[in-house]
PAGUTOR-99178 format. One record per atom (N, C-alpha, C, O): x, y, z; residue in one letter. Coordinates in steps of 0.1 Angstrom, whole numbers, plus 5000, padded with zeros to 4 digits. Layout:
BEGIN
XYZA;...
This chain:
BEGIN
500949895001M;500150025000M;500750124998M;500450204989M;501850155009K;502450245007K;503350274998K;503650384997K;503950154988K;504650144977K;503750234965K;504250314957K;502150194968K;501350204958K;501150374961K;501250444951K;501050434972I;500850594971I;502350654964I;502350744955I;503350594971I;504750644961I;504750704950I;504950814946I;504250584945V;504050604932V;502750674923V;502850714911V;502050684929I;500850774927I;501350904930I;501251014923I;501850894941T;502351084943T;503651124933T;503751234929T;504551024929L;505551044919L;505151094905L;505651174898L;503650994903I;503251044888I;502451154891I;502551224881I;501651214899S;501151344904S;502151454903S;502151554896S;503051404910F;504551564905F;505351534892F;505951624886F;505151424888L;505051434871L;504351474862L;504851524852L;503351464863I;501951574857I;501751694858I;501351774849I;502051724874L;502151864875L;503251974873L;503052094873L;504651904871S;505451944866S;505551974852S;506052074847S;505051854843F;504651854824F;503952004826F;504252094819F;502852034838I;501652094834I;502752224837I;502852304828I;503452254848M;503652404849M;504652414839M;504452514832M;505652344837I;506652354824I;506052414810I;506552504803I;504852344806Y;504052364797Y;503352484795Y;503152534784Y;502952534808F;502552714808F;503352804808F;503252914804F;504852724815L;506152854815L;506452884801L;506952984796L;506052764794Y;506952794778Y;505852834770Y;506052874758Y;504252824774R;503652894764R;503253044769R;502253094764R;503853094777F;503753224781F;505053294783F;505353394789F;505953184777N;507253284774N;508053324786N;508853414787N;507653234794Y;508853274808Y;509953184807Y;510953204814Y;509953074798I;511253004792I;511453034779I;510353024773I;512553064773P;512953104763P;512753034752P;513452934753P;511953034739H;512152994731H;513352944719H;514053044718H;513652884714K;514452924702K;514352964692K;513352934685K;515053054687M;514953154675M;516053094661M;517153044660M;515053134654Y;515853084644Y;515953244632Y;515453354636Y;516453214620S;516653344611S;515953334598S;515053244596S;516453434590N;515353434576N;516353334570N;515753254564N;517553334569E;518253244565E;518153114562E;518353044552E;517753084577D;517252944579D;515852874572D;515552754574D;515152954566F;513852964559F;514252994543F;513452964534F;515353034542N;515453084529N;514953174521N;514853184508N;514553274537I;513753404533I;514853514532I;515753524539I;514553604520K;515453724516K;514853834531K;513653834535K;515753884535T;515654024544T;515154134539T;515854194530T;514054174541Y;513454304533Y;514254424540Y;514354434552Y;514754514528T;515054634534T;514554744526T;514454734514T;514354864532S;513754964526S;514555074520S;515555124525S;513755104505N;514855174499N;514955334502N;515555414495N;514155344516I;514055474518I;514755504531I;514655414540I;515455614532D;516155664546D;515955774549D;516655874546D;514755754560K;514355894562K;514856034568K;514756154565K;515655944579D;516656014586D;517956064579D;518656144585D;518156024571N;519456014562N;520655984570N;521756044569N;520355864578D;521355834586D;522455714581D;523255654588D;522155684566G;522955564558G;522455444562G;522955354555G;521355394572M;520555314573M;518955304565M;518355404562M;518555214562D;517155194553D;516155224568D;516455174579D;515355284564D;513955254576D;513455144581D;512755154591D;513655014572Q;513154894581Q;513954854589Q;513654824601Q;515454824583T;516754814595T;516854914606T;516954854617T;516755054608D;516655164612D;515255144626D;515455164638D;514455114621I;513255074632I;513354974639I;513154974651I;513754864634L;513954764641L;515154794652L;514954754664L;516254854648N;517554884652N;517054944668N;517454914680N;516055064664N;515955134672N;514655104685N;514355174695N;514155004681V;513054924690V;514054864699V;513854854711V;515054814694R;515954694702R;516654794710R;517054764721R;516854924704N;517955014717N;516755064728N;517055104739N;515555064725Y;514555124735Y;514255024744Y;514155054756Y;513954864742I;513654774751I;515054734759I;515054654768I;516054804754A;517454794761A;517454834773A;518154784782A;516454964774T;516455014786T;515954984798T;516155044809T;514954864794S;514354804803S;512754844808S;512054804817S;512354944798P;511255034805P;510054934817P;509854804818P;509554994822K;508454914833K;507254954827K;507055074823K;506454864827Y;504954894825Y;504154974831Y;503654914841Y;503555114829K;502655184836K;502455264824K;503255314815K;500855274825S;500255424819S;500355524825S;499855524836S;500855614820K;501155774824K;500655874812K;500755844800K;500455954815Y;500256094809Y;501756204807Y;502356254816Y;502156234795Y;503356304796Y;502856424790Y;501956404782Y;503356554794T;503156644786T;504056684776T;504056784769T;504956604778S;506056594763S;505456484753S;506056474743S;504456414755G;503956314749G;504956214751G;504656124758G;505956214747Y;506656084750Y;507356044762Y;508056124768Y;507155934765P;507355914781P;508855944779P;509455924769P;509556024792D;510456054794D;511056004808D;511656084815D;510755884812D;511155844826D;511555704819D;511855674807D;511355604834E;511855454829E;510155374826E;509955254826E;509155464824Y;507855374823Y;507355354808Y;507855434800Y;506655294804G;506055314791G;505155184791G;505055094799G;504255204778V;503255094773V;503555064759V;504455114752V;502654974754C;503154904739C;502954994730C;503454964719C;502455094732T;502555204718T;503755294717T;504055354707T;504655294732D;505655304730D;506955254726D;507955324725D;506955124723V;507655034714V;507855054701V;508855044694V;506555104697V;506555144683V;506855304677V;507455344667V;506255384689A;506755554690A;507955544688A;508355614679A;508955464696F;510455514698F;511155454686F;512255504682F;510755344681G;511255264671G;511155354658G;512055354649G;510055434657L;509855484647L;510555634644L;511155674634L;510355704660K;510955814658K;512555804655K;513155894648K;512955714660G;514755684659G;515055714644G;516055784641G;513955644635A;514255644619A;513755754614A;513655764602A;513355864621G;513055984614G;511456034615G;511056144613G;510855934617Y;509355924619Y;508555964633Y;508455884642Y;508056094636D;507556144649D;505956124647D;505156184640D;505756024654L;504555964653L;503556064662L;502356074660L;504156104668M;503256244676M;502756344668M;501556394668M;503756374662E;503456484650E;502356424639E;501256474639E;502856314631L;502356264623L;500756224625L;499856254618L;500556154637V;499356114640V;498256224644V;497056204645V;499056344648N;497956484653N;497756524641N;496556554638N;498556524633E;498356594619E;497256534610E;496556594602E;497356394612D;496456294604D;494856314609D;493756304604D;495256334624I;493756354632I;492956464627I;491756484629I;493656534622K;493156694624K;492556724607K;491656804603K;493356634601N;492756644584N;491856504580N;491656464569N;491656464590N;490856314585N;489956264599N;489956154604N;489356384604R;488856364618R;487456274617R;486956234628R;487056254607N;486056194603N;486256014606N;485355934608N;487855974604K;488055854605K;488555824617K;489055714619K;488555924629Y;489255864638Y;487955884651Y;487355994652Y;487655784661N;486955854673N;487155894682N;487055834693N;487756054680V;488356104693V;487656224693V;487456304684V;487156234706D;486456364709D;486956484709D;486456584703D;488256504716T;489056614720T;490456574717T;491056494725T;491156614706I;492456614703I;493356684711I;493556804715I;494056564712D;495156574726D;496556534720D;496956424722D;497256614713K;498256574707K;499456474716K;500256394712K;499156544728N;500356434742N;499856274739N;500656174738N;498656264737I;498156104741I;498056034728I;498555914726I;497256144719D;496456044707D;497455944700D;496855854694D;498855944700F;499455894692F;500155764705F;501355714703F;499755734711R;499855624723R;498555574725R;498055544737R;497855554713R;496555494718R;496455384705R;496455434694R;496455254707V;496055144700V;495155214687V;495655244676V;493755234692K;493055234679K;493055384670K;492355414660K;494055454677N;494255614667N;495455554658N;495655624647N;496355424661L;497355404655L;496955324640L;497355344629L;495955204647K;495355154636K;495055234627K;495655234616K;494155304629V;493455404617V;494655474607V;494455474595V;496055534616Y;496755584613Y;497855504603Y;498455554593Y;497955374607F;498655294597F;498055254586F;498655264575F;496655214588E;495655194577E;495555264564E;495255224553E;496055384567N;495755474558N;496755564553N;496655654545N;498155504562N;499455594559N;500755504555N;501755554551N;500555354557A;501355264553A;501155144547A;499955124546A;501955024543I;501454954535I;500754854545I;501154824556I;499654794539S;498854694545S;499554584540S;499754594528S;500054454549L;500554344547L;499454194549L;498254214551L;499754124548S;498953964552S;499053964566S;500153984573S;497953934571T;497953884583T;497853744587T;497753694598T;498153674576D;498353494578D;499753504585D;500753554579D;499853464597I;501153434600I;502153314596I;503353304598I;501253214589Y;502053134583Y;502253194569Y;502753114561Y;502153324563D;502953304552D;503953384554D;503953504551D;505253294560I;506053364567I;507153464557I;508053514564I;507153494545K;507853544537K;507553704540K;508353794542K;506453714540N;506053834540N;506053914555N;505854034557N;506453814562W;506453904577W;507953914579W;508753824577W;508054074584Q;509954074582Q;509954184594Q;509054244598Q;511654184599G;511754244613G;511654394610G;512454434602G;510854464615G;510754634614G;509154644612G;508554744616G;508554554606D;507254554602D;506354594616D;506954594626D;504754634617I;504354654629I;503154544628I;502754484618I;502954524638V;501554424640V;500554494651V;501054544661V;499454484650I;498154524656I;497354434658I;497054374648I;496554404673F;496254324679F;494754394679F;494654514675F;493654324685K;492654384694K;492854534700K;492454644696K;493754504712N;493954594720N;495754604723N;496254614734N;496254604712H;497954604717H;498454604701H;497754574691H;499854654702I;500654654693I;502154644698I;502754664709I;502754594683G;503954564686G;504854574673G;504254624663G;506254534672I;506954524662I;507454374661I;507854284669I;507354384648V;507654264642V;509254194643V;509954254636V;509854104650S;510854084653S;511753994640S;511153914633S;513054014639N;514153944628N;513853784628N;513753694619N;513753774643N;513753634647N;512353534646N;511153584646N;512553404644R;511853314640R;511653174652R;512353124660R;510453154649N;510652994657N;510552904646N;510552904634N;510552784656K;510652674645K;509652654631K;509752564623K;508752724631N;507652714621N;507752814611N;506952824602N;508952914614G;509153044605G;508553154608G;508753264603G;507553134622V;506553254627V;507453374633V;508153334642V;507453484631T;508353564635T;508053584650T;506853564652T;508753624661F;508753664675F;508153824671F;507953884660F;507953854683I;507153984684I;508054064695I;508254004706I;508554184693I;508854274702I;507754384705I;507454484698I;507354334720H;506254444726H;506754454739H;507854424744H;505354524746H;505354554762H;503954544763H;503154624759H;503654404771A;502154394772A;501454414786A;500254434789A;502954394796N;502254404811N;503354424822N;504554434818N;502954434834P;503854444843P;504554344846P;505654374850P;504254224844Y;504454074845Y;505554014833Y;506253914835Y;505554084821Q;506154034813Q;507954004816Q;508754084819Q;508153874812K;509653874815K;510753924805K;511753984809K;510253884790Y;511253914781Y;510354004771Y;509154004771Y;511154094762Y;510154204753Y;509954154744Y;508954184738Y;510854034737E;510853984725E;510353804727E;511053724732E;509153794722E;508153694725E;507753594712E;507853644700E;507453474715D;507153394705D;505553404704D;504853304706D;505053494703I;503353504703I;502153464697I;501153404702I;502553504685L;501753504673L;501053384671L;499953404666L;501453254675E;500453134672E;499853124683E;499153014685E;499853214693T;498753164707T;497953284706T;497353314717T;497753374694R;496353494695R;495853464683R;496353404673R;494453534685D;493453504672D;492953644672D;491853674668D;493853744676D;493253864674D;493753994665D;493254104663D;494753944661I;495254024651I;494654124641I;494054084632I;494754234643T;493754304631T;494454394619T;493854454611T;495754394620G;496454454612G;498054444611G;498454444623G;499054434601H;500154394597H;500454514586H;499954534575H;501354584591Y;502054704583Y;503554724581Y;504454674588Y;503754804570R;505154814568R;505054994561R;504355044553R;506255054571I;506355184567I;507155214552I;508155174546I;506255284548S;506855294531S;507155484527S;507555514516S;
């Protein structure tokens, strides 16, 4: 009887351990192996535009600046800034995109504000506030839909997902990584919540709320 209890206890422990490991992996607390474009014979896209004339194409510039931003390890908190852009150690998902584009010569605060003023009927904005409008996902969805190249939302159309692209979910936004999982599906660089361990995660295959995929043109 005692031996049977030990066996049952061991089996239960193994099952619980497996479930725990699964969920830790599922929610990216355990790192996922990364692959490159070359592993799937995909040509890396480079833009023919260099908005800020720094000698680097926009697509690469955006991705590099996003990586520079997350290297500062911003803490997740939604705050209002009179300067528009966060000027402290905090930030939210839209700031990943805003700082990535800003470093490449695209000032989303100015661009979104101008687009809202010129196309008020397209935005559900009661009172225009330049300092916060560009930090709202719903506004960025409208802006990119009308000012960027719309691309496939099929995550398995892997050649059309490239590092530096923008992906929008129902209530979230991020930048497409140049790293991929074993299926060729790209990782996403994003800032989703205060409990996120890594900023670059393998999440696309676990979400069903993609509303847009864009590329700066």
